[in-house]
Backbone as ProteinMPNN parsed JSONL, in Angstrom:
{"seq_chain_A": "MIKAVNTISLYSGKELSIALLKIIAAGALLVGVLALPGLASVITLFQPKNRSERTRLYRATQRLHSKGLIVGHRGKVRITEKGRKSLADHSLWDIKMPKSKQWDKKWRLVLFDIPVKKERSRQIFRRRLNELGFKPYQKSAFIYPFECRDVVAKLISLLYLESCVKYLEVSTMQDESRLRDMFKL", "coords_chain_A": {"N_chain_A": [[1.062, -1.069, -0.019], [0.688, 2.556, -0.624], [2.045, 4.953, 1.466], [0.589, 7.927, 2.197], [1.138, 11.15, 0.796], [2.397, 14.755, 1.768], [0.029, 17.193, 3.159], [-2.197, 18.911, 1.237], [-2.189, 21.77, 1.712], [0.709, 22.284, 2.151], [1.662, 22.367, -0.606], [2.402, 24.402, -3.025], [1.156, 26.124, -6.406], [2.382, 24.844, -8.478], [3.989, 22.794, -7.623], [2.343, 20.933, -6.593], [1.541, 20.221, -9.06], [3.642, 18.765, -10.024], [3.64, 17.02, -7.955], [2.028, 15.494, -8.143], [1.886, 14.894, -10.864], [4.58, 12.876, -10.296], [3.778, 10.782, -8.9], [1.715, 9.719, -10.494], [3.873, 9.003, -12.662], [5.271, 7.289, -11.163], [3.268, 4.948, -10.99], [1.202, 4.561, -9.686], [-1.501, 4.687, -9.558], [-4.752, 2.981, -10.052], [-7.816, 2.283, -10.665], [-10.456, 4.724, -11.08], [-12.878, 7.316, -10.314], [-14.694, 10.396, -11.712], [-13.766, 13.067, -13.828], [-11.325, 12.009, -15.071], [-10.543, 9.088, -15.208], [-9.199, 6.731, -12.62], [-8.58, 9.222, -11.59], [-9.554, 9.391, -8.815], [-7.63, 7.635, -7.261], [-5.445, 9.452, -6.934], [-5.913, 11.256, -5.781], [-7.066, 9.83, -2.868], [-3.916, 9.262, -1.863], [-3.315, 11.944, -1.094], [-4.755, 12.552, 0.568], [-6.964, 14.624, 1.005], [-8.392, 17.227, 3.082], [-10.825, 18.067, 3.109], [-13.667, 19.849, 1.705], [-12.544, 22.09, -0.067], [-10.195, 21.352, -0.696], [-10.011, 18.919, -2.171], [-11.066, 20.506, -4.07], [-8.682, 21.714, -5.225], [-7.066, 19.795, -6.036], [-8.278, 18.279, -7.792], [-8.698, 20.339, -10.134], [-5.648, 20.73, -10.34], [-4.837, 18.497, -11.478], [-6.67, 18.723, -13.546], [-5.481, 20.47, -15.453], [-3.276, 19.299, -15.654], [-4.176, 17.526, -17.686], [-5.463, 19.295, -19.728], [-3.13, 20.29, -20.485], [-1.979, 18.178, -21.428], [-0.092, 15.989, -20.059], [-0.961, 14.141, -18.824], [-2.639, 11.17, -19.385], [-6.075, 9.762, -19.338], [-7.524, 6.692, -19.597], [-9.206, 3.456, -19.966], [-9.89, 3.025, -17.294], [-7.48, 3.758, -15.855], [-4.734, 6.317, -15.154], [-2.344, 7.663, -16.436], [0.876, 8.763, -17.238], [1.959, 11.3, -20.207], [4.682, 11.472, -23.093], [4.939, 13.826, -23.446], [4.753, 14.542, -20.294], [6.467, 13.508, -18.837], [8.92, 14.528, -19.848], [8.229, 17.185, -19.23], [8.578, 16.423, -16.573], [11.295, 15.64, -16.112], [12.628, 17.929, -16.856], [11.712, 19.423, -14.779], [13.511, 18.204, -12.785], [15.75, 18.605, -13.601], [15.766, 21.328, -12.508], [16.432, 20.87, -9.521], [18.593, 19.669, -9.2], [21.196, 19.921, -7.123], [24.352, 20.709, -5.947], [26.875, 18.84, -4.412], [27.908, 19.512, -0.048], [31.655, 19.959, 0.074], [34.256, 19.755, 2.325], [37.024, 19.582, 2.093], [39.29, 20.737, -0.036], [40.882, 18.898, -2.413], [42.644, 18.918, -3.877], [42.647, 19.07, -6.192], [41.494, 19.15, -10.044], [38.245, 19.493, -11.587], [37.117, 19.186, -14.094], [34.68, 19.902, -17.135], [33.793, 19.468, -19.983], [32.847, 20.362, -23.426], [30.714, 19.523, -26.658], [28.318, 20.553, -28.072], [25.975, 19.471, -30.451], [24.85, 21.921, -32.759], [22.006, 21.542, -33.482], [21.341, 20.878, -31.037], [20.738, 23.253, -29.137], [19.624, 24.334, -27.393], [19.621, 22.531, -25.372], [22.157, 22.838, -24.679], [22.309, 25.991, -23.844], [20.894, 24.787, -21.383], [22.494, 23.251, -20.22], [24.691, 24.858, -19.955], [24.084, 27.034, -18.523], [23.25, 25.526, -16.009], [25.513, 24.354, -15.082], [26.847, 26.635, -14.496], [25.342, 28.35, -12.193], [25.299, 25.723, -10.201], [27.92, 26.666, -9.666], [30.328, 25.888, -10.702], [32.917, 26.978, -12.813], [33.644, 28.888, -15.947], [35.874, 28.288, -17.898], [36.894, 27.936, -20.706], [35.629, 28.881, -23.586], [34.178, 26.672, -24.387], [34.496, 24.805, -21.971], [34.502, 24.067, -18.246], [35.184, 24.838, -15.136], [35.696, 23.189, -11.563], [36.762, 22.64, -8.138], [36.049, 20.551, -6.548], [34.821, 17.251, -6.316], [32.406, 16.121, -8.115], [31.135, 14.657, -9.889], [28.869, 12.866, -9.885], [26.729, 14.533, -9.827], [27.307, 15.859, -12.237], [27.002, 13.739, -14.158], [24.121, 13.254, -13.827], [23.265, 16.086, -14.913], [23.807, 15.236, -17.447], [22.713, 13.1, -18.294], [19.796, 13.811, -17.794], [19.119, 15.749, -19.966], [20.485, 14.522, -21.829], [22.511, 14.054, -23.244], [25.244, 12.654, -23.82], [27.016, 12.055, -25.475], [28.484, 13.87, -25.983], [29.408, 15.315, -23.68], [32.665, 15.556, -21.717], [34.114, 14.334, -19.005], [36.627, 15.642, -16.512], [39.158, 14.55, -14.488], [42.219, 16.615, -13.368], [45.283, 17.063, -11.874], [47.375, 18.887, -11.818], [47.157, 22.689, -13.07], [47.92, 25.35, -15.36], [47.309, 28.088, -14.982], [47.043, 27.083, -12.036], [47.093, 29.135, -9.639], [45.287, 31.904, -10.201], [43.037, 30.18, -10.476], [42.602, 28.701, -8.016], [42.481, 31.495, -6.504], [39.81, 32.379, -7.709], [38.275, 30.592, -6.846], [38.613, 30.81, -3.674], [40.247, 29.437, -2.425]], "CA_chain_A": [[0.161, -0.134, -0.068], [1.284, 3.451, -0.888], [1.449, 5.869, 1.539], [0.181, 9.179, 2.05], [1.912, 12.486, 0.52], [2.24, 15.827, 1.992], [-1.248, 17.542, 2.947], [-1.885, 19.863, -0.242], [-1.66, 22.841, 1.723], [1.944, 22.54, 1.997], [2.294, 22.618, -1.61], [2.426, 25.599, -4.134], [0.277, 25.381, -7.296], [3.289, 24.13, -9.274], [4.562, 21.937, -6.362], [1.204, 20.018, -6.567], [1.417, 19.224, -10.321], [4.731, 17.737, -10.364], [3.836, 15.933, -7.103], [0.725, 14.464, -9.057], [3.052, 14.022, -12.375], [5.543, 11.908, -9.821], [3.137, 9.927, -8.596], [1.294, 8.902, -11.85], [4.378, 8.13, -13.406], [5.944, 6.017, -10.787], [2.308, 4.151, -11.514], [0.4, 4.178, -8.622], [-2.452, 4.463, -9.735], [-5.791, 2.005, -10.321], [-9.123, 2.536, -10.725], [-11.169, 5.816, -10.253], [-13.709, 8.031, -11.165], [-14.557, 11.768, -11.882], [-13.922, 12.943, -15.197], [-10.196, 11.135, -15.866], [-10.891, 7.394, -15.08], [-7.387, 6.608, -11.764], [-8.231, 10.511, -10.528], [-9.786, 9.049, -7.175], [-6.786, 6.795, -6.42], [-4.704, 9.988, -6.883], [-7.023, 12.323, -4.27], [-6.775, 9.465, -1.827], [-3.017, 9.749, -1.61], [-3.263, 13.087, -0.689], [-5.646, 12.243, 1.838], [-8.02, 15.99, 1.311], [-9.397, 17.217, 4.651], [-12.209, 19.411, 2.96], [-13.653, 20.282, 0.187], [-11.578, 23.014, -0.983], [-8.287, 20.582, -1.121], [-10.394, 18.236, -2.997], [-11.221, 20.786, -5.316], [-7.574, 22.145, -5.368], [-6.514, 18.614, -6.265], [-9.222, 17.882, -9.074], [-8.392, 21.312, -10.406], [-4.352, 20.256, -10.755], [-5.24, 17.246, -12.318], [-7.225, 18.669, -15.074], [-4.675, 21.643, -15.862], [-2.004, 18.721, -15.772], [-4.558, 16.493, -18.369], [-5.512, 19.594, -20.698], [-2.215, 20.571, -21.445], [-1.372, 16.932, -22.397], [0.772, 15.877, -19.476], [-1.657, 12.887, -18.7], [-4.101, 10.736, -20.062], [-7.166, 8.899, -19.078], [-7.712, 5.533, -20.531], [-9.574, 2.229, -19.393], [-9.587, 2.906, -15.714], [-5.939, 4.342, -15.419], [-4.026, 7.646, -15.27], [-0.649, 7.433, -17.289], [1.945, 10.039, -17.562], [2.232, 10.936, -21.723], [5.564, 11.565, -22.797], [4.885, 15.545, -23.069], [4.551, 14.459, -18.957], [7.77, 12.855, -18.513], [9.585, 15.697, -20.638], [8.051, 17.82, -18.504], [9.343, 16.166, -15.133], [12.591, 15.466, -16.34], [12.928, 19.464, -16.896], [12.01, 20.185, -13.359], [13.991, 16.933, -12.007], [16.924, 19.203, -13.73], [16.308, 22.298, -11.658], [16.26, 20.307, -8.668], [20.192, 19.362, -8.741], [22.345, 20.45, -5.814], [26.082, 20.23, -5.415], [27.03, 18.291, -2.447], [28.732, 20.096, 0.289], [33.091, 19.371, 0.182], [34.722, 19.958, 3.486], [38.052, 20.619, 2.227], [39.353, 20.636, -1.499], [41.332, 17.339, -2.18], [43.915, 19.67, -4.917], [42.732, 18.271, -8.086], [39.963, 19.846, -10.652], [37.308, 18.941, -12.1], [36.951, 19.752, -15.57], [33.532, 19.589, -18.348], [34.126, 19.544, -21.413], [31.766, 19.743, -24.292], [31.08, 20.206, -27.837], [27.466, 20.01, -28.084], [25.743, 20.517, -32.002], [23.604, 23.13, -32.844], [20.369, 21.085, -33.267], [21.063, 20.57, -29.524], [21.35, 24.374, -28.852], [18.01, 24.739, -26.314], [20.431, 21.781, -24.555], [23.553, 23.437, -24.615], [22.209, 26.908, -23.135], [20.544, 25.075, -20.723], [23.705, 22.625, -19.582], [25.592, 26.304, -19.286], [23.464, 27.928, -17.187], [23.28, 25.025, -15.16], [27.066, 24.452, -14.709], [27.195, 28.473, -13.819], [24.552, 28.005, -11.046], [25.927, 24.975, -9.747], [29.151, 27.361, -8.697], [31.342, 25.969, -11.697], [33.281, 28.244, -13.461], [33.944, 29.12, -17.337], [37.497, 27.978, -18.384], [36.68, 28.554, -21.774], [33.848, 28.921, -23.986], [33.558, 24.714, -24.03], [34.78, 24.414, -20.731], [33.955, 24.505, -16.855], [36.129, 23.908, -13.97], [34.825, 23.083, -10.231], [37.468, 22.164, -7.655], [35.55, 19.688, -5.859], [34.297, 15.933, -6.648], [30.902, 16.629, -8.874], [30.701, 13.549, -11.346], [27.449, 12.406, -10.111], [25.739, 15.598, -10.591], [27.408, 16.195, -14.211], [26.349, 12.628, -15.046], [22.819, 13.538, -13.763], [23.188, 16.168, -16.055], [23.933, 14.818, -18.926], [21.979, 11.813, -18.404], [18.343, 14.449, -18.039], [19.547, 16.42, -20.892], [20.518, 13.495, -23.387], [24.258, 14.784, -23.879], [25.97, 11.571, -22.965], [28.125, 11.969, -26.426], [28.694, 15.196, -26.679], [30.718, 15.863, -22.733], [33.485, 14.845, -20.931], [34.358, 14.57, -17.6], [38.128, 15.081, -16.257], [39.899, 15.062, -13.009], [43.193, 16.86, -13.521], [45.817, 17.226, -10.46], [47.607, 20.373, -11.91], [46.705, 23.098, -14.018], [48.771, 25.796, -15.688], [46.892, 29.03, -14.412], [46.366, 27.449, -10.991], [46.927, 30.224, -8.176], [44.37, 31.927, -10.671], [41.617, 29.383, -10.231], [42.484, 29.255, -6.296], [41.644, 32.697, -6.108], [38.662, 32.413, -8.054], [37.418, 29.528, -6.134], [38.844, 31.026, -2.933], [40.56, 27.993, -2.136]], "C_chain_A": [[0.954, 1.317, -0.027], [1.123, 4.327, 0.253], [1.002, 7.433, 1.735], [1.156, 10.465, 1.977], [1.675, 13.286, 1.403], [0.83, 16.145, 1.478], [-1.426, 18.409, 1.672], [-1.776, 21.156, 0.027], [-0.432, 22.926, 1.948], [2.409, 22.628, 0.578], [1.393, 23.991, -2.162], [1.914, 24.703, -4.991], [1.588, 24.191, -8.386], [3.725, 22.659, -8.321], [3.342, 21.095, -6.427], [0.942, 19.606, -7.855], [2.635, 18.438, -10.198], [4.853, 16.971, -8.913], [2.907, 14.855, -7.608], [1.796, 13.461, -10.213], [3.801, 12.716, -11.767], [4.857, 10.642, -9.576], [1.771, 9.065, -9.396], [2.684, 8.519, -12.518], [5.129, 7.263, -12.652], [4.277, 4.769, -10.607], [1.271, 3.754, -10.299], [-1.214, 4.482, -8.002], [-3.432, 3.086, -10.071], [-6.728, 2.018, -11.237], [-10.058, 3.758, -10.112], [-12.371, 6.452, -11.162], [-13.302, 9.325, -11.845], [-13.96, 11.744, -13.256], [-12.627, 12.33, -15.599], [-10.523, 9.903, -14.687], [-8.945, 7.044, -13.954], [-7.792, 8.173, -10.974], [-8.336, 9.871, -8.958], [-8.759, 8.248, -6.384], [-5.523, 8.272, -6.191], [-4.93, 11.031, -5.34], [-6.795, 11.451, -2.795], [-5.697, 9.496, -1.245], [-2.575, 10.785, -0.808], [-3.92, 13.593, 0.685], [-6.582, 13.871, 2.71], [-9.027, 16.073, 2.435], [-10.549, 17.838, 4.512], [-12.304, 19.479, 1.545], [-13.194, 20.653, -0.984], [-10.351, 22.422, -1.354], [-8.707, 19.373, -1.951], [-10.842, 18.843, -4.377], [-9.691, 21.013, -5.901], [-7.06, 20.547, -6.696], [-7.198, 18.419, -7.391], [-8.87, 19.207, -10.133], [-6.745, 21.443, -11.05], [-4.436, 19.391, -11.537], [-5.841, 17.632, -13.825], [-6.318, 19.517, -15.686], [-3.707, 20.353, -16.224], [-3.032, 17.324, -17.239], [-4.475, 17.742, -19.543], [-4.424, 20.271, -21.563], [-1.247, 19.317, -21.864], [-0.213, 16.371, -21.883], [0.476, 14.523, -18.801], [-2.576, 12.532, -18.976], [-4.634, 9.714, -19.321], [-7.563, 7.661, -20.043], [-8.123, 4.42, -19.659], [-9.451, 2.081, -17.742], [-8.346, 3.109, -14.857], [-5.479, 5.626, -15.855], [-2.993, 7.105, -15.794], [-0.298, 8.622, -17.591], [1.904, 9.793, -19.242], [3.945, 11.142, -21.475], [6.224, 13.071, -22.621], [5.641, 15.635, -21.306], [5.86, 14.467, -18.459], [9.187, 13.735, -18.845], [9.593, 16.899, -19.464], [9.104, 17.886, -16.809], [10.396, 15.945, -15.232], [13.227, 17.227, -16.275], [12.739, 19.855, -14.955], [12.697, 19.525, -12.741], [15.703, 18.006, -12.447], [17.255, 20.202, -12.842], [16.625, 21.978, -9.91], [17.287, 19.407, -8.198], [20.704, 20.241, -7.91], [23.488, 19.9, -5.531], [26.088, 19.722, -4.003], [28.297, 19.354, -2.09], [29.654, 19.37, 0.373], [33.523, 20.175, 1.241], [36.173, 20.838, 2.908], [38.463, 19.703, 0.644], [40.564, 19.405, -1.297], [42.597, 17.714, -3.576], [43.729, 18.918, -6.289], [40.997, 18.999, -9.039], [39.609, 19.224, -11.235], [37.328, 19.466, -13.326], [35.855, 18.768, -16.677], [33.907, 20.222, -19.132], [33.086, 19.473, -22.375], [31.713, 20.033, -25.299], [29.839, 19.417, -27.862], [26.696, 20.466, -29.565], [25.024, 21.698, -31.494], [22.259, 23.041, -33.036], [20.091, 20.839, -31.733], [21.239, 21.994, -29.03], [20.604, 24.82, -27.893], [19.214, 23.953, -24.527], [21.558, 22.328, -23.881], [23.385, 24.886, -23.43], [21.263, 26.291, -21.834], [21.721, 24.344, -19.347], [24.52, 24.004, -19.152], [25.391, 26.994, -18.409], [23.582, 27.023, -15.687], [24.487, 24.935, -14.181], [27.117, 25.913, -13.798], [26.431, 28.159, -12.109], [24.615, 27.439, -10.236], [27.319, 25.496, -8.825], [30.414, 26.568, -9.656], [31.507, 27.305, -12.277], [33.584, 28.183, -15.13], [35.276, 28.682, -17.29], [37.663, 28.862, -19.711], [35.74, 28.053, -22.465], [33.029, 27.36, -23.963], [33.885, 24.036, -22.985], [34.424, 24.889, -19.092], [35.034, 23.928, -16.185], [35.606, 23.53, -12.351], [36.495, 22.482, -9.542], [37.215, 20.882, -7.019], [34.51, 18.234, -6.709], [32.735, 16.388, -7.079], [31.014, 15.446, -9.66], [29.617, 13.233, -11.017], [26.563, 13.776, -10.695], [26.072, 15.994, -12.5], [27.101, 14.909, -14.65], [24.702, 12.462, -15.014], [22.235, 14.4, -14.756], [23.205, 16.317, -17.423], [22.896, 14.008, -19.119], [20.209, 12.945, -18.757], [18.496, 15.227, -19.333], [20.026, 16.136, -22.598], [21.674, 13.735, -23.696], [25.127, 13.822, -23.685], [27.348, 11.566, -24.426], [28.611, 12.867, -26.594], [29.759, 15.985, -25.238], [31.167, 14.655, -22.013], [33.806, 15.238, -19.863], [35.525, 14.509, -17.223], [38.787, 15.442, -14.699], [41.45, 15.226, -13.13], [44.13, 17.84, -12.063], [46.888, 18.662, -10.447], [47.006, 21.231, -12.785], [47.865, 24.558, -14.058], [48.555, 27.215, -14.554], [46.588, 28.573, -12.73], [46.223, 28.241, -9.984], [45.901, 30.808, -8.831], [42.986, 31.531, -10.008], [41.617, 29.363, -8.631], [41.957, 30.186, -5.848], [39.977, 33.043, -6.163], [37.85, 31.508, -7.331], [37.364, 29.786, -4.671], [39.298, 29.632, -2.042], [42.11, 27.854, -1.03]], "O_chain_A": [[1.97, 1.273, 0.668], [-0.05, 4.695, 0.31], [1.515, 8.049, 0.801], [1.858, 10.786, 2.936], [0.749, 12.937, 2.135], [0.321, 15.864, 0.393], [-0.364, 18.492, 1.056], [-1.4, 21.921, -0.861], [-0.221, 24.138, 1.996], [3.584, 22.969, 0.445], [0.275, 24.423, -1.88], [1.896, 23.473, -4.956], [1.438, 23.039, -8.794], [3.592, 21.529, -8.793], [3.816, 20.007, -6.101], [0.157, 18.667, -7.985], [2.457, 17.225, -10.316], [5.893, 16.381, -8.621], [3.032, 13.636, -7.492], [2.201, 12.309, -10.366], [3.781, 11.653, -12.388], [5.291, 9.566, -9.986], [1.099, 8.12, -8.985], [2.563, 7.419, -13.057], [5.731, 6.394, -13.283], [4.481, 3.72, -9.996], [0.698, 2.672, -10.176], [-1.802, 4.514, -6.92], [-2.794, 2.076, -10.367], [-6.551, 1.805, -12.437], [-10.367, 3.806, -8.921], [-12.692, 6.18, -12.319], [-12.215, 9.556, -12.374], [-13.669, 10.692, -13.826], [-12.73, 11.993, -16.779], [-10.687, 10.056, -13.477], [-7.832, 7.127, -14.473], [-7.358, 8.34, -9.834], [-7.428, 9.869, -8.126], [-8.838, 8.113, -5.163], [-4.713, 8.119, -5.277], [-4.281, 11.313, -4.333], [-6.452, 12.031, -1.765], [-5.819, 9.722, -0.041], [-1.671, 10.683, 0.022], [-3.729, 14.52, 1.473], [-6.795, 14.202, 3.877], [-10.023, 15.399, 2.696], [-11.27, 18.167, 5.454], [-11.53, 19.293, 0.606], [-13.207, 20.223, -2.138], [-9.575, 22.89, -2.186], [-7.782, 18.75, -2.473], [-10.992, 18.232, -5.434], [-9.447, 20.523, -7.003], [-6.831, 20.57, -7.905], [-6.377, 18.378, -8.307], [-8.779, 18.744, -11.27], [-6.539, 22.115, -12.061], [-3.925, 19.679, -12.619], [-5.601, 17.081, -14.9], [-6.338, 19.239, -16.885], [-3.299, 20.469, -17.38], [-2.406, 16.325, -17.593], [-3.606, 17.546, -20.393], [-4.504, 20.679, -22.722], [-0.152, 19.372, -22.423], [0.721, 16.134, -22.649], [1.366, 13.838, -18.296], [-3.564, 13.266, -18.946], [-3.951, 8.878, -18.729], [-7.887, 7.852, -21.215], [-7.505, 4.304, -18.6], [-8.97, 1.12, -17.142], [-8.148, 2.811, -13.68], [-5.848, 6.026, -16.959], [-2.763, 5.923, -15.538], [-1.018, 9.459, -18.136], [1.841, 8.665, -19.731], [4.522, 11.072, -20.39], [7.259, 13.473, -22.089], [6.588, 16.35, -20.977], [6.304, 15.353, -17.729], [10.253, 13.628, -18.239], [10.584, 17.405, -18.937], [9.824, 18.702, -16.234], [10.885, 16.014, -14.104], [14.229, 17.538, -15.631], [13.526, 20.409, -14.188], [12.826, 20.08, -11.65], [16.626, 18.062, -11.634], [18.375, 20.326, -12.345], [17.021, 22.882, -9.174], [17.194, 18.622, -7.254], [20.555, 21.442, -8.136], [23.662, 18.816, -4.974], [25.554, 20.042, -2.941], [29.155, 19.856, -2.815], [29.407, 18.198, 0.653], [33.204, 21.363, 1.173], [36.463, 22.024, 3.064], [38.134, 18.57, 0.29], [41.034, 19.087, -0.205], [43.279, 16.834, -4.103], [44.487, 18.393, -7.105], [39.852, 19.187, -8.626], [40.262, 18.269, -11.653], [37.756, 20.62, -13.304], [35.968, 17.583, -16.991], [34.319, 21.381, -19.1], [32.326, 18.513, -22.249], [32.532, 20.914, -25.56], [29.809, 18.191, -27.759], [26.75, 21.652, -29.888], [24.74, 22.203, -30.408], [21.436, 23.944, -32.889], [18.978, 20.649, -31.242], [22.19, 21.972, -28.249], [20.975, 25.904, -27.443], [19.458, 24.4, -23.407], [21.802, 22.246, -22.677], [24.07, 24.956, -22.409], [20.793, 27.186, -21.133], [21.822, 24.651, -18.159], [24.935, 24.114, -17.998], [26.168, 27.526, -17.616], [23.875, 27.501, -14.591], [24.55, 25.262, -12.996], [27.407, 26.046, -12.609], [27.051, 27.807, -11.106], [24.2, 27.937, -9.19], [27.717, 25.03, -7.757], [31.546, 26.727, -9.198], [30.781, 28.298, -12.312], [33.784, 27.018, -15.474], [35.753, 28.872, -16.17], [38.23, 29.942, -19.873], [35.081, 27.051, -22.187], [31.88, 27.023, -23.679], [33.674, 22.826, -22.901], [34.105, 26.053, -18.848], [35.662, 22.906, -16.46], [34.491, 24.051, -12.369], [37.314, 21.971, -10.305], [38.159, 20.095, -6.935], [33.641, 18.425, -7.559], [32.011, 16.981, -6.28], [30.733, 16.012, -10.717], [28.919, 13.231, -12.031], [25.935, 13.893, -11.747], [25.379, 16.252, -13.484], [26.861, 14.943, -15.857], [24.06, 11.798, -15.828], [21.232, 14.108, -15.406], [22.801, 17.152, -18.232], [22.159, 14.173, -20.091], [19.594, 12.799, -19.813], [17.364, 15.212, -19.817], [20.036, 16.717, -23.683], [21.827, 13.519, -24.898], [26.142, 14.328, -23.206], [28.464, 11.083, -24.235], [29.4, 12.863, -27.538], [30.59, 16.869, -25.445], [30.7, 13.546, -21.751], [33.834, 16.443, -19.614], [35.991, 13.384, -17.402], [38.784, 16.497, -14.065], [42.111, 14.192, -13.031], [43.77, 18.867, -11.488], [47.155, 19.331, -9.449], [46.166, 20.654, -13.475], [48.541, 24.846, -13.071], [49.294, 27.439, -13.595], [46.007, 29.405, -12.034], [45.188, 28.12, -9.329], [44.922, 30.406, -8.202], [42.176, 32.171, -9.338], [40.727, 29.945, -8.01], [41.098, 30.121, -4.968], [39.205, 33.575, -5.366], [36.647, 31.756, -7.248], [36.413, 29.28, -4.076], [38.654, 29.035, -1.179], [42.525, 26.748, -0.684]]}, "name": "protein", "num_of_chains": 1, "seq": "MIKAVNTISLYSGKELSIALLKIIAAGALLVGVLALPGLASVITLFQPKNRSERTRLYRATQRLHSKGLIVGHRGKVRITEKGRKSLADHSLWDIKMPKSKQWDKKWRLVLFDIPVKKERSRQIFRRRLNELGFKPYQKSAFIYPFECRDVVAKLISLLYLESCVKYLEVSTMQDESRLRDMFKL"}
């Protein structure tokens, strides 16, 4: 049996939609009623306390359906390909860099050569690297002083850039003093 999730009042509008998508993507739905078959299962997971919360859940689900992120068929609700992409985009912005206590005197270089046809993915990749604390080393190279292989691998996977990005660990750099100052090491 699936446990209840947070109460509805703890979610903002967008957070509620993402939570619904995650539940539907996990396949937690069976049979239901209302406008979308399978919706009753979702509603019971959130344990709405009153009519207002049930209405909020219903409207959030209807928005997901009208945007084409979920579909109902034969007593089940499932996530669409568009819904999966939306969920992946959301996951992309949830990635956080783990805190490192001490520098191991190695530099992490992320090198990429992303084709023009993936321009949007390149822009998002560069922006996320910046937001996570990486510094541009050259136009298609970013540098970071702490272990970050898992974070970079997750970014690469979510953006489908496996063949376009390389991750290197380097023990010495030509301009190391400038880099140390840049990262305050």
